[in-house]
N, C-alpha and C positions, 0 to 999 in steps of 0.2 A: 800374529800381532795382537796385543791386548787393547781393548777399548778403554779410553781415559774417562768416559762419562756415559750417561744414560742417552741413548740415540733416540731422536725424535722420529715421528712417523711421517713428517711432511716431506714432499718431494724435494723441496729446496735443501733441507738439512741432509737428506740422503745424498743429493748431488754434491754438497759440500764435503761430506765424509768420503765420498768416492774420490774426489779431487785430491784430498789430503792422503788417501791410500796411495794414489798414483804418485804423489810427491814423496811419500816415504820410499817407494820402490825406487825412485830416481835417487833419492838421498843415499841409498846403500851403495851406489856406484861411485859417490864422491867421498872416498874414505880418506883422502889426504887434505891437508890445509891448503896446499897448492891448488888442488882441483877446485876447492870451494873459493878460494881467492879469484881464480880464473872465471868461475861462473858468476861470482859477485861482480866483478869488473863488466862483464858482458851484460848482465842485467841492468846495472847502473847506466852503462852506455846506451843501451836501448831505450831505457826510460828517458834519458836527457835528450837523445836525438828524437825520439818519437813524441814525447810530451812537449818539448821546448822548441822543436823546429818543424817537424812534419805536421803535427796537428794544428798549430797556429795557420800554416800555410794552407791546409785544406779547409780550415774554417773561413779564412779570408776569401779563398777562391769561390766557396760555396755561397758566401754572402754577396759577392760581386754577381755571380750568375743568377742567384735568386732575385736580388734587386733589380737587375736589368730586365728579367723576364716577367715578374709577377708583382713587384712593388710599384704600383702606379696609382694615381688618382687618390681616393679615400684611404687606401692602404698605406700609401707613402705618408700621407698626413697624419695617420694614426700613429705610425712608428716614429715620426717626427715629434709628435706630442709626448709619447712615452719617454723619448730620449731627452726631453727637457727636464723630466722629474727623476729618472734613473741615472745614477752616476756613471754608468757604462752602458754599452750596447747590449742587446739581447744575445748576439753572437758572442760577445765578450763573456757574458755571464755562462752561457753554455760551455765555452771553452774552458773557464775556470773550474766548472764543475766536473768536466771530463779529466782535466788535469789533476784535480783533488782525488778523483777515483783512481787514476793511473798511479799516483803517489801511494795511496793505501795499498793497491795491488802489488807495487814494487817492495814496499816494506814487508808484506806478507811473504812474498818470494824469497826475500833475504833471510827471513826467519827460517823458512823451510830448509834453505841452503845450509845454513848453520846449525842445523839439527834441532831447532826449537819448534818442532812440529806441533807439539801440545799447546805451546803459547800461540802459534799461528792459528790453530784450530778454535782456541777460545776466543781470540780476537775476531776471527771470521764470524763465529756463532753470534758474538756480541753485536757485531756490525749488522748482521742480518736480522736480529731481533729488534735493533733500533731503527732499522730502515723505515718501517711505516711511520714511526713518529718524526723521522727526519723528513719524510715526504709531506706529512701533515703540517709540519712547521713551515716547510717551504711554501706549500700551497696557502697556508694562512697569511704568510708574509706577502705573497702575490696578491691575495684578496685585499688586504689592508692597503697595499701600494695602489692597487686598482681603485679602490673606493676613495682615496685620497685624490688620485688624478681626475676621477669622474666628478668629485665634489668641486674641485677648482674649475674644471671645464663647465660644470653646470652653472657656477656663478658667472662666468664669462657669457654663456648663452643667454641667461636671464637678463645680464646687463645689455647685451645687443638687442634683445627683444623689447626691453624697456625704452631704449634709446630710439627705437623705431616706431613705438606706440606712444602716442602722446597722452592717451587716457590712462596709462599706467603711472601711478605716483610712486614716489621714492618709498613711502611706507609699504604700499602694496608690493613693490619689488622685494623689499626685505622680508615680508611675511611669505611670499612665495619661495623665496630662496631658503628660508629656515624650514618650511614645511617639506620642500624637495630634498634638503639635505638629511632631515630627519628620516624621510622615507628610505633614502639611499643607505644610511648608516644602519637602520633596522635591517634591511635586506642583507648587507654585508655581514652583520652580527648573526643573523639567522643562518647564513650560509657557513659561517665559521663554526657555529655550534653543531650544525649537522655534520660537518666534516669530522669533527672530534667525537661524534657518536651521541650527542646529547639529544634526548627525546623531547621535541618541542611540543608534543601534545599536552604534556603536563603543564608546561609554561602557559600554553594558550588557555588552557582551562583556568589556571590560577589568575591570568590577566583578565579573563572574563568575570570571575567573581570579584577581583579587585575593582574592576571598572563599575560593577553594579554598586559596591559599597561606596566608591568615591562618588558616583552620580547621586546617589540618595543623600550622602552627607553634604554635597556642594552643589545643589541644584541651581541656586541663583549664581554662583561663580560660573558654572558650566553654561548657564543660559547667557550670561554676559559674554562668555568666550565665544559661543556660536554666533551671538548677535554681532560680536565684534568682526568675526570673519565675513559675515554678511555685509556689514557696512564697508569693509575693506573693498569688496569686489563690486558692490552695487553702487558705490560712491554718491550718496545723496548730497554729500558736501566734502570739501577738503580743507586742509589747514589753511587759514587766512580768510575763510569765508565768513560772511555776516549772516547768521542764522538765527532763527527762533525755534527752540525745541520745547514744546509745551508752553510753560509760563516763563521759560528762561530765554533770554536774548543776549547775544553778544558775538564775539569774534572766536572762531575755533582755533585754539592754540596747540592742541595735540590730540591725536586719536590712537589709543592702544587697543589691544585685543580685549580689554575689560572695560574701559570707560572712555568717555569723551569729555575733554576739558574745554571750558568757555571762559573768556575774560568778558565780563559785562561792563556796561558803560560807567559803572561806579569804581571801576578798577579792581573788582573782586573777581576771584577765580572760582568757577562753579564746575564740580565734577559730577558728571551724569552717568550712571551705569549704562552699558550699551544695550541692555535688555529694556531699560526705560526709554532709550532713544528709539528702539525699533517699535515700541508700543505708543509712541507719541506722534502728533503731526509735526512734521518738519517743513519749515519755511526757509528757503535759501534765497536770500536777497541779492546775493552776489553771483549766483550760478549763471545768470543770462548775460552778465557783463553791463547791464543798465538796469535802472529802476524807475518806475513811474511814481510821481508824488501827487498828492491832491491837496489843494487848499481852497477853503470856501471864503467867499467875500459877498457881503450883501449891499445892494444898492437901494435907493429910495424908490418907492412905488411911483413917484412922479418922474423918475429919470427913464431914458429910453434904453431898454435892455440891449438892443442891437449896437447902439453907440458905445455902451459900457463894455460890451464884449470886445469890440474892435480896440478901444483903448487898452483894455487888459492884455490882448494878444500882443500889441505892439510894445507894451511894457515888458512882457515876458521875453520877447525877441532881443530886448536889450541887455538881458542878464547873462553874463558870461557862463555862470555855473549851469545854465539849462542847455541841454543838448539840442542841436539843430534837427537831428533825425532820431526818432519821429518828432515832428513838429508839435509844439504846444497847442492845446485846445482850450476853449471856454465854452462850458455847456450849462444852460439855465437848469438849475437843479430842483428848485421847490419854491413855493410861496411861504416865506416865513412869517413870524408874528409881526415883524416890523420892516422886512425888506424882502426883495426878490434875491434868492440866494444863487449866486454863480459859482460853478465848480471850475477851479483852474487846474488843469491836468498838464504836467510837463515831466520831462525825463532827465535823468542825470547819468553820465557814463561812470563806469568803475565805482559802483556805490559803496560807500562807507558811511558811517554815522556822522563823522565831521562834514563830509560832502553833502550829506542829506540836509542837515541843519543849516549849513551855509546857503545852500540853494533856496530853501524855505525862507530864511531871513531876507535874502536879496529879492525875492519875488514879492514878498509882502511890502518891503520898503518901496520897490519900484512901482508897484500897482497903487499903493497909497499915494505916492507923490504925483503919479499920472492922473488919478482921480481928482486930486486937489487942483491940479493945473486945469482940468476940463470941466470943473464945477460939478462933478458927480458925487453925490452925497453917500457917505456910509453911515446909515442912521443908528441911533442909539435904540435900545428896546423902548417901545412906546406903548401906552394903554389909553384907549379912548374911553371916556366915562360919560354916560348919558342917563336921562331919567326914562323910566318905563312909561309907556303911553297909558297904562291902566291907573297911573297915579300912586303906585306903591312906593312913594319916595322914602318911606320910613325904614324900608328894608334894603336900601341900596348901600353897597359897600364901595368905598373909595380907596383905591390903592390896595385892595386886598384886606382893608380893616373896615369892619361893619360900622356904619354911622348911626347915631341915635336918631338924628332928624336932619333934614335939609330944608333950607328956607327957599 
């Protein structure tokens, strides 16, 4: 018997060649068309019964036994999760794969029966040579599907974690999800490239040089990016807070990984790079949920400070905008040029600029009315002018203007 091609030295190819030699020997005994038809009918019947009836029954029984003995707890949950994304079960996929292999084997057997040994050998060698690629394609599909399932499950896990943790904002949840998904997809991509024989060392070296170049070219942008992540997780303020960042004051309207946006009290939007935010002093007036305000008022030196303090306390207690807890306070602050200065200290809840100025206005009006009713004077600035005892009248200035002479 002559060879139809160059034989390879691999054990698999040698086994295939021996198989086809034996098939040729069997074929010599099937010299009539009737014999070949009989063998064809037997082969087809065995294929239909074995692949269509016996094999599905065996797979079904195996699945029942395996599920009853081993698939419990987390294993059952994992299989259920996979079943939500895969259009068929794992046992169904295995059954279809075995059936496909059986159909291919049946087709090769029929080719041999009808004397097409050379064609069968060529098809068999082609399938064997393509087998590693088919395996790689299958594994790649499995990795991609697994990455998709893991990404969706990761979203659900982060959502549940965020719901149970009040300190995690929606923006932080989104950042955490995107970073986790990026890490997951990079891992899956690296696994796929390794599966196909791609050398990742060159890619890593190239990525390192690219990172150096990008880092030098975009230092400020990368600084804002890193500062943005720090702000996301350190949370010195959140969207809606009333803050002062350096010289800028307003309500936080947006926080991105590159900048922070404020709306000031003139209705203007101010965009501050995150690296500038991290380098500036940040005052959060909304972080505690209440804010203490201070207002100074002066009383005449002839009035009793204790009585004026009591009147001011009663007046602040009548203001609805002032919080009851902590209670307001009145503290003698200093001796002014024309008055004894009292500092009114009071708190407001849920501080916002409108609530602040509303409380200040109400306190000023109420204290002024109370002082007027009680006869407590709020003096104007005054200056007392007198002559020196040494008689240097000609050098005396009145009202800050030097006089030429005084009678």
